[in-house]
C-alpha positions, 0 to 999 in steps of 0.5 A: 643590711644596717651596714649598707651605707659603709659598704657603698663608701668602701665601694667608692674608695675601691673605685678611686684606687682602680682608676689610679691603677688603670691610669698607670697601666695601659690595658694590653687588650680592649675588652669585648663590647657588651651592649647590655647589663643584667643586674641583681641588687639587694639592700634597704629602703623605707616602707611605703609610709616611710616609718621603718626600713625594709628589704629591697631586692631587684633584678634589672636589665640595662641596655646601652643607648649610645656612648653615655646612656643606658635604660634600666628596667627593674622588677623589685620586691620590697618587704619586711616586718617592724613591730611597734613598741607601744611601751609597758611591754606592749607591741603592735605588729606591722608589715609591708610587702610590695612589688615594683616595676621601675623604669629609669634612664641613666646618664653616664657622663664618663661613658659606658663600658668603662672600668668604673661606671658612674651614673645619674638616673631618673624615671617612673615606678609603679607598685602594688603594695600591702600594708599592715599597721595601726591607726590608734592604740590605748591602755584602759583599765590595764587592758591594751587595745589598738585599731588595726589598719590594713591597706592594699592597692596600686601606687605610681611615682617617680625615682631618681638615683645615682650609681657607681660600679667597678669591673671585676675582670679585664673583660668587664664581664662582671661588675660590683657596685651600688646605688642610692635612690630617692622614690616618691609616690602617690602617698607623698612620702620621700623614700630613700634606699641603697642597694649593692649590685652585681652585674653581668655584661650580656 
């Protein structure tokens, strides 16, 4: 997961190569029109308080709206553990788990169903999350202690994103790409994230 950002840079370079190759070789057959994409994504995001990186995986249904728009309806899981290193050999367990429902609308300035698709998105998100952390910690008379902090509940917010993917076959049934996103919720934290995506046209 630590290499997600270099992977997205490589994806962008691959996209540029594909565009140049397509410009030199006109396609002999038009691909079948497919009105929707089913996407699976995996990558990283920050936890709900923005303190550490966690896994984010999602399943998305993205139907086409006209020539330059798509909807994106996603179910996402966000979770991970990151022990806090207090020092002196002491650690404090921390974990975060959340299930998100995310709805975006994408603008594709160069059009849908292209060999390379570039999108800008914005939308809303709602989640149910569970957080385990601490509010304070201390060492007194050689003994270590801390005040545990537990939170759970619903959060709502907004999300903005940019995405790029490339068709893997001439029929454009399969696509590989990535997305970068910024999310903000009722905690007031800006949470960046990045995921690789595999898409199938329906």
